[in-house]
C-alpha positions in Angstrom: 92.4 92.9 81.0 96.1 93.6 81.5 98.2 90.5 80.7 99.7 88.8 83.7 97.7 90.9 86.2 94.5 90.4 88.2 91.5 92.6 88.1 89.9 94.1 91.3 86.4 92.8 90.6 87.3 89.2 89.8 87.2 86.1 92.1 91.0 86.0 92.0 91.2 89.6 93.1 88.8 88.9 96.0 90.9 86.0 97.2 94.1 88.0 97.1 92.5 90.9 98.9 91.0 88.6 101.6 94.3 86.9 102.2 96.4 90.1 102.4 93.8 91.8 104.6 93.6 88.9 107.0 97.3 88.6 107.3 98.2 92.2 107.7 95.1 92.7 109.8 96.3 90.1 112.2 99.4 92.1 112.9 97.6 95.4 112.9 94.9 94.0 115.2 97.6 92.9 117.7 99.1 96.4 117.6 95.9 97.9 119.0 94.0 95.0 120.7 96.6 94.8 123.4 96.2 98.5 124.5 92.8 98.0 126.1 94.2 95.1 128.2 97.1 97.1 129.6 95.5 98.1 133.0 94.5 94.4 133.7 97.7 93.1 132.3 99.7 95.5 134.4 97.9 94.7 137.7 98.1 90.9 137.0 101.9 91.0 136.3 102.6 93.8 138.7 104.1 96.0 136.0 104.7 99.8 136.2 104.1 102.3 133.5 107.5 101.5 131.8 106.4 97.8 131.8 103.2 98.8 129.9 105.3 100.9 127.5 107.6 98.0 126.8 104.7 95.6 126.2 103.7 97.9 123.3 107.2 98.9 122.2 108.9 95.5 122.2 106.6 94.5 119.5 106.8 97.7 117.6 110.6 97.8 117.9 111.3 94.5 116.2 108.6 95.1 113.7 110.1 98.4 112.7 113.7 97.0 112.8 113.1 93.9 110.6 110.3 95.0 108.3 112.8 96.2 105.7 114.4 92.8 105.7 111.0 91.2 105.4 110.2 93.3 102.3 113.6 92.5 100.8 113.2 88.8 101.5 109.8 88.8 99.8 111.1 90.5 96.7 113.9 88.0 96.3 112.5 84.7 97.6 108.8 85.1 96.8 106.3 87.4 98.5 103.7 84.7 99.2 106.3 82.4 100.7 107.8 84.9 103.1 104.3 86.1 104.0 103.3 82.6 105.1 106.5 82.2 107.1 105.6 85.4 108.9 102.1 84.2 109.6 103.4 80.9 111.2 106.0 82.8 113.2 103.5 85.3 114.4 101.1 82.6 115.6 103.8 80.8 117.6 105.0 84.0 119.3 101.4 84.9 120.1 101.0 81.6 121.9 104.1 82.5 123.9 102.6 85.9 124.8 99.4 84.3 126.0 101.3 81.9 128.3 103.8 84.4 129.6 104.1 84.2 133.5 106.0 87.5 134.0 106.5 90.9 132.4 110.0 90.2 131.1 108.9 87.0 129.5 105.9 88.8 127.9 108.2 91.6 126.6 110.5 89.0 125.0 107.6 87.1 123.4 106.3 90.4 122.1 109.7 91.1 120.5 109.5 87.7 118.8 106.0 88.5 117.7 107.2 91.7 116.0 109.7 89.7 113.9 106.8 87.6 112.6 104.9 90.8 111.8 107.9 92.1 109.9 107.8 89.2 107.6 104.1 89.3 106.8 103.1 93.0 106.8 105.2 94.2 103.9 104.4 91.1 101.9 100.7 91.7 102.1 100.9 95.1 100.4 103.6 94.1 98.0 101.4 91.1 96.9 98.7 93.6 96.0 101.1 95.9 94.1 102.5 93.0 92.2 99.3 91.1 91.3 96.7 93.8 90.5 96.5 95.6 87.2 98.0 99.1 87.5 94.8 101.0 87.1 93.1 98.8 89.8 95.9 99.2 92.4 94.6 102.5 94.0 91.2 100.9 94.6 92.8 97.6 95.8 95.1 99.6 98.1 92.2 101.6 99.3 90.2 98.5 100.2 93.3 97.0 101.9 93.9 100.2 103.8 90.2 100.5 104.8 89.9 96.9 106.0 93.3 97.1 107.7 92.1 100.3 109.4 89.0 98.4 110.5 91.3 95.8 112.2 93.2 98.6 113.9 90.1 100.4 115.1 88.1 97.3 116.1 91.1 95.9 118.1 90.3 97.9 121.3 86.6 96.8 121.1 87.5 93.2 120.6 90.2 93.4 123.3 87.8 94.9 125.8 85.4 92.1 125.2 88.1 89.4 125.6 89.4 91.0 128.7 86.0 91.0 130.4 84.9 87.6 129.2 88.0 85.5 129.1 91.0 87.5 130.5 93.8 89.5 128.9 95.8 86.4 127.8 93.1 85.6 125.1 94.0 88.9 123.5 97.1 87.0 122.2 95.7 83.5 121.8 93.1 84.9 119.4 95.8 85.0 116.7 96.1 81.2 116.5 92.8 80.5 114.7 93.3 83.7 112.5 96.7 82.3 111.4 95.1 79.0 110.3 92.5 81.0 108.3 95.2 83.0 106.5 97.1 79.8 105.6 93.9 78.3 104.1 93.1 81.4 101.9 96.7 81.9 100.9 96.6 78.9 98.5 94.5 81.1 96.2 97.3 83.7 96.0 99.9 83.4 93.1 103.6 83.7 93.9 105.4 86.9 92.8 109.0 88.0 93.1 111.4 90.6 91.7 112.9 88.9 88.6 116.0 91.2 88.5 119.5 90.3 89.5 120.3 90.5 93.3 123.5 91.0 95.3 124.1 89.8 98.8 121.7 90.4 101.7 122.6 93.4 103.7 123.2 91.6 107.0 125.2 94.5 108.5 122.3 96.9 107.9 119.8 94.6 109.5 122.1 94.0 112.5 122.4 97.8 113.1 118.7 98.7 112.8 117.4 96.7 115.8 120.0 97.9 118.4 119.7 101.5 117.1 115.9 101.5 117.7 116.4 99.7 121.0 118.8 102.3 122.3 116.6 105.2 121.2 113.5 103.6 122.7 115.2 102.6 126.0 116.8 106.1 126.4 113.5 107.9 125.7 111.5 105.8 128.1 114.1 106.5 130.9 113.9 110.3 130.0 116.7 112.1 131.8 118.2 108.9 133.1 118.7 107.3 129.7 121.3 109.5 128.1 123.8 106.7 127.6 121.5 104.3 125.7 120.0 107.3 123.8 123.4 108.3 122.7 124.3 104.8 121.7 121.0 104.6 119.7 121.9 107.8 117.8 125.4 106.6 117.0 124.1 103.3 115.7 121.4 105.0 113.7 124.0 107.2 112.0 126.1 104.1 111.3 123.0 102.5 109.7 122.6 105.4 107.4 126.3 105.4 106.4 126.3 101.7 105.8 123.1 101.8 103.7 124.5 104.7 101.6 127.8 102.9 100.9 126.2 99.5 100.2 123.7 100.7 97.6 122.3 99.0 95.4 122.7 95.9 97.7 121.6 97.8 100.8 118.7 96.8 102.9 117.3 100.3 102.0 118.6 101.0 98.4 119.3 104.7 97.9 117.4 104.4 94.5 114.1 103.9 96.3 114.4 107.6 97.5 115.0 108.9 94.0 111.5 110.4 93.9 111.0 113.5 96.0 107.3 112.6 96.5 108.3 109.2 97.9 110.6 110.8 100.4 108.0 113.4 101.4 105.2 111.0 101.8 107.4 108.9 104.1 108.1 111.9 106.3 104.4 112.5 106.5 103.9 108.8 107.4 106.4 109.1 110.2 104.9 112.2 111.8 101.2 111.1 111.3 101.7 107.6 112.7 103.7 108.9 115.6 100.6 110.8 116.7 98.3 107.8 116.0 100.5 105.4 117.9 100.4 107.6 121.0 96.6 108.1 120.7 95.9 104.3 120.5 98.2 103.8 123.5 96.7 106.4 125.8 93.0 106.8 124.9 91.7 103.4 126.0 93.7 103.7 129.2 92.3 107.2 129.9 88.8 106.0 129.3 89.2 103.2 131.9 91.4 105.1 134.5 89.8 108.5 134.4 86.4 108.2 132.8 85.5 105.0 134.6 84.6 103.0 131.4 84.7 99.2 131.4 87.2 97.6 129.1 84.6 96.8 126.5 83.1 100.3 126.7 86.6 101.8 126.3 87.3 99.6 123.4 84.1 100.7 121.7 85.5 104.3 121.6 87.0 103.7 118.1 83.9 101.9 116.7 82.9 105.0 114.6 86.4 105.0 113.1 85.9 101.4 112.2 82.6 102.0 110.4 83.9 105.1 108.6 87.1 103.4 107.4 85.1 100.5 106.1 82.7 102.7 104.2 85.0 105.4 102.9 88.6 104.2 102.5 88.2 102.4 99.2 86.3 105.3 97.7 89.0 107.7 98.9 91.6 105.6 97.1 89.6 105.8 93.9 88.9 109.5 94.3 92.6 110.2 94.9 93.4 108.5 91.5 91.2 111.0 89.8 91.9 114.3 91.6 95.3 113.5 93.1 96.2 112.6 96.7 97.3 116.0 97.9 93.8 117.5 98.7 92.5 114.3 100.3 95.6 113.8 102.4 95.9 117.4 103.5 92.3 117.8 104.4 92.1 114.3 106.0 95.2 114.8 108.2 93.8 118.2 109.4 90.6 116.4 110.2 92.6 114.0 112.3 94.1 116.9 114.2 90.7 118.4 114.9 89.5 115.0 116.2 92.5 114.8 118.5 91.8 118.3 119.9 88.3 117.1 120.7 89.7 113.9 122.3 91.9 116.0 124.6 88.7 117.0 126.5 87.9 113.4 127.5 88.3 112.9 131.3 86.4 112.3 134.5 82.7 112.6 133.9 82.9 112.2 130.1 80.0 110.5 128.4 80.3 108.2 125.4 77.7 109.8 123.2 78.5 113.5 123.8 82.3 113.4 124.3 83.7 110.2 122.7 81.6 109.7 119.6 81.9 113.2 118.1 85.7 113.2 118.5 85.9 109.6 117.1 83.7 110.6 114.1 85.8 113.6 113.2 89.0 111.6 113.6 87.6 108.7 111.6 86.5 111.0 108.7 90.0 112.4 108.5 91.7 109.0 108.7 89.4 107.6 106.0 90.3 110.4 103.6 94.1 110.3 104.3 95.2 106.7 104.7 94.4 105.1 101.3 95.8 108.0 99.2 98.9 108.1 101.4 99.5 104.3 100.9 98.8 104.5 97.2 101.2 107.4 96.9 104.0 105.5 98.6 103.7 102.7 96.0 103.1 104.9 93.0 106.2 107.0 93.6 108.6 104.0 93.9 109.7 101.7 91.0 107.7 98.5 90.8 110.8 96.4 91.4 111.1 98.1 94.8 107.5 97.1 95.8 108.5 95.1 98.8 111.2 97.6 99.8 109.0 100.6 99.4 106.3 98.9 101.5 108.9 98.0 104.1 110.3 101.5 104.3 106.9 103.0 104.7 105.8 100.5 107.3 109.1 100.8 109.2 108.7 104.5 109.4 105.1 104.3 110.5 106.1 101.8 113.3 109.1 103.8 114.2 107.1 106.9 114.6 104.7 105.2 116.9 107.5 103.5 118.8 109.4 106.7 119.5 106.2 108.7 120.4 105.1 106.1 122.9 108.6 106.0 124.4 109.3 109.7 124.5 106.0 111.6 125.2 104.6 109.8 128.3 107.6 110.6 130.5 107.7 114.2 129.2 104.1 114.8 130.2 104.4 113.1 133.6 103.0 109.6 132.8 105.6 107.5 134.7 105.6 104.9 137.5 102.1 103.8 138.5 100.4 106.8 136.9 97.7 104.6 135.4 96.4 104.1 139.0 95.9 107.9 139.5 92.9 109.3 137.6 93.8 113.0 138.1 97.5 112.6 137.3 96.9 110.4 134.2 94.3 112.9 132.9 96.7 115.9 133.1 99.4 114.0 131.2 96.9 112.6 128.7 95.5 116.0 127.8 99.0 117.4 127.2 99.8 114.4 125.1 96.7 114.8 122.9 97.7 118.4 122.2 101.1 117.2 121.1 99.5 114.7 118.8 97.2 117.3 117.2 100.3 119.5 116.6 102.1 116.6 114.9 99.1 116.0 112.6 99.0 119.7 111.7 102.7 119.5 110.8 102.1 116.4 108.6 99.3 118.2 106.8 101.6 121.2 106.0 104.3 118.9 104.7 101.8 117.1 102.5 100.4 120.3 101.0 103.9 121.7 100.2 105.5 118.5 98.7 103.0 116.2 97.1 102.1 117.0 93.5 98.4 116.6 92.5 98.8 114.1 89.6 101.2 111.5 91.3 98.6 108.7 91.0 97.6 109.4 87.4 97.9 106.1 85.5 100.7 106.2 83.0 99.7 105.0 79.4 101.0 101.7 78.4 103.8 101.9 75.8 103.0 100.8 72.3 106.2 98.9 71.9 107.6 95.9 73.7 111.2 97.2 73.7 112.3 100.0 76.0 110.4 103.2 75.2 110.9 106.7 76.7 108.4 106.3 79.5 108.6 106.5 83.2 107.4 103.0 83.9 109.6 99.9 83.1 109.1 98.4 79.6 106.4 95.6 79.4 108.8 93.2 77.7 110.6 90.4 79.5 113.1 91.7 82.1 116.4 90.1 83.0 116.3 87.4 85.7 113.8 84.6 85.9 112.0 85.5 82.7 109.0 87.2 84.3 108.0 90.8 84.4 108.7 92.5 87.8 105.9 91.7 90.1 103.9 89.5 87.7 102.8 86.1 89.0 105.5 83.5 88.7 103.3 80.5 89.0 99.7 79.6 88.0 97.1 81.5 90.0 93.4 81.6 90.2 91.3 83.0 87.4 88.4 85.3 87.9 
């Protein structure tokens, strides 16, 4: 037992894991469950291809723009507190999405939903990092990643069932009972916060992030007609980097969090990998309905093998990565994802579920199961513990931004514009080119991983024998300045296992 921390196999550990998985899973589920409803949603609200892109991107944009602020707020004010605020916000915005009468209203509600997600997503992972004993974290993160991956993969299946049985609006209304369940389980989670001194909130950095991403997204969706918003987005993005550099250590993204070369590298890998994944989840279920003639529920079941594999293998991959290092698992897993995407590129008219969809999904799922948990654990292991929320926020922001920009940029470049989702032949051509682009991105991420991630980055550092500062990489175990608690240790009474 490590003093002040929770063990993975205790009752307290199970409650913490359940709460964080349900919370982050609610946001993750919404990121994929909506995709399968896009054709019905588009026809009902008379939306074109750009309307469908904005239905996805409005959520991803605000999630990516404010997730850094969400992580910082959790570190300062209490991770559990901000997590629960995000759950409530997300539920209210989901209700607005379910009742939206027009596409613009839906897009606005989706943007509000993304803000709620930005408050709860980084908090879920930071709670795990702050409450579990150091040698149990890779396994806890693996379980969190695996079950979160299940939420992402099961989303299209659940969405397809809801669209067929109750209509597309229930894809959003589903979040209301889930939010109540999270609020009930969260009372078993201890509060944690960063006990160190803090400066002012970086309001300017937060104010620059959202319009920068909005300009980039709008410009990319408009392709050749969007040069002005694209240029504005680039200028604002550069301004954001300059502001963050000058305001360190009080910046929204402190420069110190990038002190580790591995942390920087694994975030680059995250950006590229999740750009490909975002585009796949956006296009695959639409292709299965438009070109292959699958029903919504059949199209949603395409990722069921991924769900099963993530559930069975991700936690084990996290534990194996602690013993052998993350580099071999991440490199091999990401290459497996690339192979699965090449197989998916062949899906089109006449494709059958068992012979065309399942093999591709199995290969993709095996790769994802091997890569995701080691990647997430590496992000946290290569950042200082006091930056737990910030590190989680940075990684999540880059993952969402990668998917956001890919969904905005690639469809227009491959000819998926206007009412392309009503043309099986035209959509198939653009879809196949897009899958090849995704496979190339995955291969690039694998190469970066192999060249930059050292093998022993997850090796548990030995605890120092003294309570004063010793010459070790980790912070000393003695009391740290601030509220009298160790960074990340529970600040109030929590459950015992």
